[in-house]
C-alpha positions as CSV (number, residue, x, y, z in Angstrom):
1,M,6.4,-14.1,25.2
2,T,4.6,-14.1,28.5
3,S,0.9,-13.1,28.8
4,Q,2.0,-10.0,30.7
5,A,4.1,-8.9,27.7
6,K,1.1,-9.3,25.4
7,D,-0.9,-6.9,27.5
8,V,1.7,-4.1,27.4
9,P,1.0,-1.7,24.6
10,A,3.7,-1.4,22.0
11,A,5.7,1.8,22.1
12,R,4.5,4.5,19.8
13,G,6.9,5.4,17.0
14,D,8.4,8.8,16.4
15,L,8.6,9.9,12.8
16,F,11.3,12.5,13.6
17,D,13.7,10.0,15.2
18,P,16.0,8.9,12.4
19,A,16.4,5.5,14.0
20,C,12.6,4.9,14.3
21,P,11.1,2.2,12.0
22,T,8.1,4.4,11.5
23,R,10.0,5.9,8.6
24,R,10.4,2.5,6.9
25,L,6.8,1.8,7.4
26,L,5.7,5.1,5.8
27,D,8.0,4.3,2.9
28,R,6.2,1.0,2.3
29,I,2.6,2.1,2.8
30,G,3.1,5.4,0.9
31,T,3.6,3.9,-2.5
32,K,1.0,3.9,-5.3
33,W,1.3,0.1,-5.6
34,T,0.5,-0.4,-1.9
35,S,-2.4,1.9,-2.1
36,M,-3.8,0.1,-5.2
37,A,-3.2,-3.4,-3.7
38,V,-4.9,-2.4,-0.5
39,K,-7.9,-0.9,-2.4
40,V,-8.4,-4.1,-4.5
41,L,-8.1,-6.3,-1.5
42,A,-10.5,-4.0,0.5
43,E,-13.1,-4.3,-2.2
44,A,-13.0,-8.0,-1.9
45,A,-13.0,-8.2,1.9
46,P,-13.5,-10.4,3.7
47,G,-12.8,-12.5,0.7
48,E,-9.5,-13.3,-1.0
49,V,-8.0,-12.2,-4.3
50,R,-5.7,-14.4,-6.4
51,F,-2.3,-13.1,-7.5
52,A,-3.3,-13.1,-11.2
53,E,-6.4,-11.1,-10.4
54,L,-4.4,-8.5,-8.5
55,L,-2.0,-8.2,-11.4
56,R,-5.0,-7.7,-13.8
57,R,-6.7,-5.1,-11.6
58,M,-3.5,-3.0,-11.1
59,P,-2.5,-1.7,-14.6
60,G,1.1,-0.9,-15.0
61,I,2.5,-3.1,-12.2
62,S,4.9,-5.8,-13.1
63,Q,4.8,-9.3,-11.6
64,K,8.1,-8.6,-9.8
65,M,6.8,-5.4,-8.3
66,L,3.5,-6.9,-7.3
67,S,5.3,-9.8,-5.6
68,A,7.6,-7.4,-3.7
69,T,4.6,-5.2,-2.7
70,L,2.6,-8.2,-1.4
71,R,5.7,-9.7,0.3
72,G,6.1,-6.5,2.3
73,L,2.4,-6.2,3.2
74,V,2.4,-9.8,4.4
75,R,5.6,-9.3,6.4
76,D,4.0,-6.2,8.0
77,G,0.9,-8.1,9.0
78,L,-1.4,-6.1,6.7
79,V,-2.1,-8.9,4.3
80,A,-2.6,-12.7,4.8
81,R,-1.4,-15.1,2.1
82,R,-2.7,-18.6,1.4
83,V,-1.3,-21.0,-1.0
84,E,-3.6,-23.5,-2.5
85,P,-1.9,-26.9,-3.1
86,S,-2.6,-27.3,-6.8
87,V,-0.6,-27.3,-10.1
88,P,0.2,-24.5,-10.5
89,P,-0.3,-23.4,-6.9
90,G,-3.0,-20.9,-6.4
91,V,-1.9,-18.0,-4.3
92,H,-4.6,-16.0,-2.5
93,Y,-4.4,-12.7,-0.5
94,R,-6.7,-10.9,1.8
95,L,-6.5,-8.0,4.1
96,T,-6.0,-8.6,7.8
97,E,-7.9,-6.5,10.4
98,L,-4.8,-4.3,10.5
99,G,-4.8,-4.0,6.7
100,L,-8.5,-3.0,6.7
101,S,-7.7,-0.2,9.2
102,L,-5.0,1.0,6.8
103,D,-7.5,1.1,3.9
104,L,-9.6,3.7,5.8
105,V,-6.6,6.0,5.9
106,L,-5.4,5.3,2.4
107,A,-8.9,5.8,0.9
108,A,-8.9,9.3,2.3
109,V,-5.5,10.0,0.7
110,R,-6.6,8.5,-2.6
111,D,-9.8,10.6,-2.6
112,W,-7.8,13.7,-1.8
113,A,-5.3,13.0,-4.7
114,E,-8.0,12.3,-7.2
115,E,-10.0,15.4,-6.2
116,H,-7.0,17.8,-6.2
117,M,-4.9,16.4,-9.1
118,A,-6.0,19.1,-11.6
119,E,-4.9,21.8,-9.1
120,V,-1.5,20.1,-8.6
121,D,-1.1,19.7,-12.3
122,R,-1.8,23.5,-12.8
123,A,0.8,24.4,-10.1
124,N,3.3,22.1,-11.8
125,G,2.7,23.7,-15.1
126,L,3.2,27.2,-13.7
127,I,6.5,26.3,-12.2
128,D,7.6,24.4,-15.3
129,R,6.8,27.5,-17.5
130,R,8.5,29.8,-15.0
131,D,11.6,27.7,-15.1
132,G,11.5,27.3,-18.9
133,R,10.6,23.6,-18.9
134,P,7.5,23.4,-21.2
135,D,7.8,19.6,-21.4
136,G,7.5,19.4,-17.6
137,G,11.1,18.1,-17.1
């Protein structure tokens, strides 16, 4: 890559273009596991969090799902991964500058969801009762 190419801003994505990778990115960053991982890492910033600590702080996530989530975040440049040469190897994660900028956005979405969950639950209950689904399904 030439220095001139580095100075050219990247093209902005277009969510409404079916071929645009923006859709894949939104799929990745829009999951509960991504939001939780980014929150845990943001709370530790600028420090690192070990894999086992992330697993402990994210109730309900499996090792496999946490690995996949972190692998995607690393690939997207949102998280940095460091392997400590020990037995067993210690694997540490931290948010990059780009990841920290994502936390600001996700924090607003998390706050909104927590604040409005009761209203959404009530709306779901009304629809479920109207449709004759008292168990919600």
